[in-house]
N, C-alpha and C positions, 0 to 999 in steps of 0.2 A: 285836701288838694295842696300840693307843694308849689306847682308853678304851671304856666301855660306857654305854648309856643308863641312866636311873634305874630303869627296869623290868627292866633286864638282858636285854631281848629283842633289843637292837641293839648290835652290836660295831663299833668303828671300827678298821680294820686298814690297814696300809700294807706293800706288798711291800718286801723288803729291797733289791731292785734300784732302787727309786725314791728311796731316801734320799740317795745321793750326787748323783743328778740334781737333787733339790730343793735340796740344799746349793749346788750349782753355780748354780742359778737365783737363789737369794737373793744369792749373792756377785756375780753379774753385774749384778743390779739395783742393788746398792750401788755397784758400780763405775760403772754408767751414771749414777747420781745424782751421784757425785763428778765425773765427766767433764762432765756438764751444768753443774754449779756452777762448774767451772774455766773452761769456755767463756764462760758468762755473766759471770763475774767479769772475764775478760780483755776482753770487749767493753765492759763497764761502765768498766774502767780506760781503754781507748782512747777511749771516748765522753767520759769526764770530761776528758781532755786537750784535747779539741776543744770544750769547753763554750761558750766565747764565740761560736764559729762556729755551733753548734747553736742557741743562743739567738737569734742574728741571723737565722738561717734561719726559725725559728719565728715571730719577730716580722714578718719580711717576708711570710711566708705568711699570717699573720693580717691584715696590712695589705691584702694583695692580696685576701684573702677578703672583708674588710670593704668594699673599694672595689667589688668585683664585686657584693656584696649590695646596696650602695647603687644601683649602676647598674641592676640588675635591678628593684629596688624602684621607682626612678624611671620605668623603662619601664612597669611594671605600673600605676602610678597616673597615667601621662601627665604627669609632673612636669617642673619646670624647676629649673635651678640658681639659688639665691638670690644677689642682689647685696648684699654687706655694705658699708655706706658709713660714713664717719666722722661725718657730720652726723646729727642726731637727726630722721630722716625715716622714716616708715612708709608704705609703699605696697604694697598687696596687690590685684592685679587678677585677677578671676575665680578666686578661691581656693576650694577645696573641702575638706571634711573627708574624709580618705581612708577612714575606716571607714564613714561614711555613704555615700560614693560607691560603695564596693565592695558594700555591702548593696543599694543601689538598683539597681546594675548587674546583680547576680545575680537580682533580682526583675524585671528588664526595665524599670526606671525610669531616671530621670536626676536627678542631684544638681544643684540650682540653685546656681551659684557666686555669691559675693559679692565686691564691690569696695569697699575701704576705703582712704582716704588721709589721712594726718596729717602736717603739716609742723611745724617748730619753733614757729610762731606759734599752732598749735592742738594742744596736747598732750593735751587731755582730749576724749574722744568719748563722748557720752551717747546710747545707743540706746534708743528707746522703740517701742511698738507693741503689738499684741494678744497675748493669751495664745496659745500654740501657733503663734506667728508666726515663730519661728526665732531669737529674740534670744540664747538661751543657746547654740544651735549656732553662731551667728555668733561669739560670744565665745570658744567653745572652738576654732573654726577659726583665729581670729587667734592665740590662744596657742599652739596646736599648730604652726602655720606658723612662728612665731618660734622655738620650741624646736628644730624640725627644721632650720631654717636654721643655727642655731648649733651643731648636731651634725653639720653637713656633709651633711645629707640633702637630696635633691630634694624640692621642695614641689609639691603638687597645685595648680597655678595656671598662669596665663599669664605673669605677671611678679611678682617678689617683690623689693622693695628695703627693707632693714632695717638699723638700726644694730646694733652688737654690744652687747647689753644685759648689764649687770653682774648684774642680778637680774630674774627673771620670777616674779611671784607671782600666785596665782589664788584667789579666794574664790567658788566656784561650788557651788551645791547647798545642801541643808539639813543642817547638822552638829549638830543637837540630839542630846543624849545624857542619858538618865535616870541612868545610872551616874555620868557626869561632872558631873551637875547643870547641864547646859547647855540653855537654851531656844534657839529659833531666833534670836531677837534677840541673846542674849548670845553665841552662837557667832559670829555675824557681827561683833559689836563687838570680840571678842577677836582675831579674824583681822585686822580693820582696824587695831587698835592695834599689832599686830606690824608691819604694813606701814608705818605711820607712822614707827616706829622704824628701818625699813630704807630709808627714802626717800632713797637715794643715787643720783643719775642717773649714767649712763643706766640706766633701769629701766623695766619694763613691768608694770603692775598691772591685773588683770582682776577686776572686781567685779560679781557677778551680783545683781540686785535690791537695790541699795544702799539703805539706809534702811528696809528692809522689817522686818516683825515687831513694829512698834509703831504708835502713833497716826500717821496719815499726815502731819499737819502737823509734828509733832516729827521724824518720820523724814526728811521732805524737808529740814528745816532742818539736821539732823545730817549728811545726805548732802552738802548744799551746802558746809558747813563743811569736811568731809573733802576734797572735791574742790578747794576753794580752797587748802587746805594743800598738796596735791600739786602744784597749779599753782605755788605759791611755791618748792617744792623742784625744779621743772622735771622732774617725773616724768611719763612717758606713761601715761595711764589710759584704759581702755575700760570703761564701766559701763553696765548696763542698769537700767531703772526703769519703774514704772507711776505714779509720783507726779507729779501735775499741776504742783505748784509747782516741782519739780526740772526738769521738761521746759520750763516757761516760762523758768526761769533759764538753762538751757543754750541755748535758742533765742535769747535776747536778749543773752548775754554774748559779746563778740567774741573772748575768749580761748578759748572752748569751741566745739567742733563738735557740732552736733546731727544725729542721723540717725534715720530711721524705718524699720521693717519694713513693706514694702508690703502692703496689705490690700485685697482686692476687695470693695467694699461690696455689689455686685450678687449675688455668689455666697456672700458671707460666708466666703470662704476666703483664707488668706494666700498670697502668691506667693513668700515667703522671700527677696525681694530687699531689699538695703539701699539706702535713698535718703538720701544725705547732703544736709544743708541743710534738712531737714524735721523736724517733730515728729510722732510717731505717736500715734494714739488707742488706748486699751487695748481698746475694743470688747468688754468682758467680757460684757455682756448679749447681744450678737450671737453671740459664740462659745458662750455657754451654750445659746442657742436652737439653734445648729447641732449641738451635742453631745447634743440630745434632752431638754433640760429642759422641763418642762410649760409650755405656751404661756401658761397663765393666770399662772404665776409670772413669766414673762418680761414679760408686759404689766404686772403689778403693779410689777415692778422699774422699768420705764420711767416709770410714774407717780411713783414715789418719787424718781427721779433729777431730774425736773422739766425744764421747757423750757430753762432756762439751760444745764444740762449738755448737753442735746441740741444746742443751738445751738453750744456750744463744740466738741462732737464733729464737727458738720457743718463748722464753720470749719476744724478740723484736717484733715478729709477733703478739703475744697476746696484747702487749702494743699498737701496731698500730690499732688492731681491737677495743680495748677499746677507743682509741682516736677518731676513726671514729664514733663509737657508741655515744660517748659523744658529738661530733660535731653535729651529727644528732639530738640528743635530745635537744641540745642548740638551733639549728635552729628551731625545732618544737616548743620549748617553746617561742622563739622570735615571731614566726608566731601566736601562741596562744595569746601572750601578745598584739600583734598588733590588732588581732581580738577583744579581750576584750576591748582594748582602743577605737576601732572604735564603738563597740556596746555601750560602756559607753557614748561616745560623742553623739551618736544618741539618746540614752535615755535622756541624759541631755538636748539636743536640743528640744526633744519632750516635756519634762517637762516644759521647759521655754515657749515654744509656748502655751502649755495648760494653764499655769499660766497666761500668758499675755492675752489669750482669756478670761479666767474667770474674770480677773481684768477689762478688757474692758467691759465685760458683766455687772459686778457689777457697774462700773462707769456710764454706760449708764442708768441702772435702778435707781441709786442714783440721777442722774440728772433729770430723769422723776419724781421721788418721790419728789425732791425739788420743781419742777414746780407745781406739784399737791398740795403740802403743801401750797405754797404761794397762789395759787388760792383759796384753801379751807379756809385758815386762813383769807384772805381778805373778803370772803363772810360771815364767822362766825362773825368777828369783826364788820362788817357793820350792822349786825343784832342786835347788843347789843345797847340798848337805854341808859342805865346809863353811863354817861361820865367817872366816876371814874372806874367802872368795865371795860369799853372799854379800858381805858388807861392801867389797869393792864393786860388785855388780850393782848394788843399790845406788852407790854414788854415781856410777856411770849412767844408770837409768834416770836418776834425778836430774843430772846435768843435761842429758839428751831431752828429757821431758821439758825442762826449763826452756831450752832453745826452741823446741817445737811450739810450746805455749806462747813464747814471745812472738814467734812468726805468726801464729794464729791471731793473737791480739792485734798486731799491726795490720793484718789483713782485714780484721773486723772494723778497726778504726777507720781504715780507708773507705770502707763501704758505707760508713755512717753519713747521713745526708748533712751537707754543710752548705751554707749560703756562698755564692760566688765571691771570691776575694775582691774587695773594692780597693781602688787606688787610695793610698793614705799619704799624708804629707810626711816628709822626712822628719825623723825623731830629733828633737832639739833638747838636750839635757839642760837643766837649770837647777840652781840650789833650792832645796826644799821639795823637789819633785820626787814622787815615788817611781822607781824604775825596777826593771828586771835585769839581773846580771846573767847574760845568756850562757856563759861558760859554767856557771854554778846553778843555773835554773832556780834562783832565789830572788826575792824582792828585798829592796832596801830603800834608803832615803839619801839623796845627794846632799852632802855637806858643803863641798866646795869644788871648783873646777879650776885646774891649772893646765892650760893648753890641752893636750891630748890625754892628760891624766885626770881622773875624777875620784874624789874621796867619797866613799859610800859607807853609810852605817847600816849594819844588819844586826838587829837586837842590841846587844851590848858591845859588839865588836865593830871596829872601824878599820877599813883597809882601802887601798888604792887600786883602781882597775883602769883599763884603757877605755877611751870614749866609745870606740867601736864595739865594745863588749856589752854595751847598754842598750836597752830597748824599753818601750812602754810596758806597764805591768801585764798586759794581755798579749805581749809579743810571743810568737811561736819560737820555740828553742831550736836552733839549727842542729842537725844530726850528721854533719860532715865528719868523715873519719879523722881529719886533722885537728878538729876542735876538741880540746879536753872537756870531757863531760863528767859531772860529779853527781852522786846520789843526792839530789837536792831536797827531797821530801823526808822529813823525820819520820821514822816508824812510830806508830802509835803504841800504847802500852801493850795491847794484845799481841801486836806483831813482835815487839821486843821479847815478850814472854815466850813466844813460840818461834824463836829464831831458828831452831833446829828443824822446824817444819817447812821452812822456805824451800821452794824448788831449786834455788841456787843463789849463792851470795852475790851481791853486787860487787863489781871490781873496785869500787871506791866507797869509802865511808865518809859521810858529811857530818862534821862536828861543829861547824861555825855557829856561834851563839850559845853553845852549851858550856856549862861549868865543868871543872875538872871532875867533880864527884859524879856528874851525869855522864861524862864522856867515857871514863875508864871502863865501867861495866859494859857499855855498848861496844867499846873496842874489843873487849874479851869475846863477846858473842860473835862479833864480826870475824875475828881471827879463827875461832873454832869453825865457823861455817866455811871460811876460805880453806882451812886445812882439810875439812871433810870433802870439799869439792876438788881437792888436789890442785889448788891455784898455786902457780909459781911466783906470782908477783901481784900485789894489790897496792892501793893508794889510799891514804888517809888525809882528808882535807880538814885542816883546823884553822886556816886563815892566819893573818899576821897579828892583828890586835895588840894586846900588851905583851905577848910572847909567853904568858904563863901557861896557857893551854898547850902550845906547841912544845914547850920544855917538858911538861908532864907526860905528854903522849910519847915523846921520843925516849924519855927515861923508862917508861913502862915497856916500850918495844925493845929497848936494848937488852933487857934482862928476861924477855919472854922466851919460853922454851920452843915455841913454834916458829920463831923469827930467826932467820939466818943472817940478814944484813938490813941496815936502815940507811937511807940517804935522802937529802932534800930533793924536792921536785925540780925538774929541769924547766927551761923557758916555756915549753909547751905543755908542762905538767902542773902548772900552778905555782912554780917557783918555791920560795921559802914558805909559802902558805900551805904547802902540802908535803907529805912525807911518803916516799915510796918504800914499800916493805917487800923484801925477798923472803919467801917462805921456805922452810926446811923441807 
């Protein structure tokens, strides 16, 4: 027996057989607890040894979780990724407040998006308009979009372009406090005083009902002074107001952008759209009438306001109407311009395709004509018995075939697909730059520049050319008839060995950069080909250089049996750097 109750009526007993069993149970529980502690301590020690890896894994998971949450949030609000730019430019197109948007969607409605744009020349935006017109919501939407963009969150908008603000400050709502001895006016002034001390751009300040809480004339003057200070500090500010003097200043100052909340005078209801470039009327009496105020009180208020105020409100309403009309026309003009641009691009594309088709067709027919001409000329020449007449016919056929082949090659080259030409910067020659001499179709290196004359080295030869005759190494060579053109490419060994097989000799021979021993054999082949093709005049380009190559070429030409006369090139023929040869 272990114990008894206080009344003695109940006894607590334990059979002797259960005592060792209970002792074993207690002992096993203690051993289990010790084993659990040993296992946990071992796992903790092993985990502690891998602590950097665990921390990295946790940080990676947190980052992935954050990115996934942002992506899901962006999908839920139908948001876009913001573009953060270095310049102080704010552009929000069709931006929505996500909380208001969600609430209205749940209620089956639709949030009216706003569009606001500020560039560095207009850093201050003053929004005016009626009560319940959406000024404060617009202010909050701008601020929230800016904060979300800098937190890496998608923004509920069609397009967001923002700078990276160092500070974003907002004074929205009524912060009066009896305990802190703050009136509405003093709360606003203290907040603005803090903002003035923190006006370090780039920064965004949002001020709701600036200058309110005191006499309207003094409040407007104080608000204007504050906004002018922010302008000097180059801080971006969006402020709302009902003060007429402040609206007039904002509408007339070129440094300030004015905007109005659209208001339908017929239904006395706001549309919640922001109209930049306009000033909004407060329409307090109209709004009070819509909200159920006694009509007699409304009529008396209109009498007290007087005709001048009514005319001012009417003028502002007319200005808003004109602004809306102008915005509509600008939007229609932009759409028409886009349509015209699309149609022009389509027509240009069709014209290019048609031209390419016609050129391909012409190139194909030219190729067929060239093959037919070769076949026909071979048959006709083979039928001529007189050897001399057959030789003359062969030369005429070769010349005609050469012209036809050249035309076919040009047509084929035009049909080759080329990327559209891009606008390039004007070519500026400089010493040491690789250039192409357009009249010679050869590359060289600029040695010096003296006004419009440029000294260029090509191989071992150095000569002077006009600045306008130079272009970048990949510049296309002009093909105008008045421009002297030279055979710029050197023939390879196989071509030189088969000079007699060429379809027709070139009217010029290019020898710049060649030695005398290299140039004279090539000159012989060139003169033979010119004589075979019955050329009356050809040109040999040897450059200025040291004058040794020029002298050797002219000596060789002077005693050549196929040459009737030799003269230096004219001003349009390469000057003394070329020799014009009259054939016998």
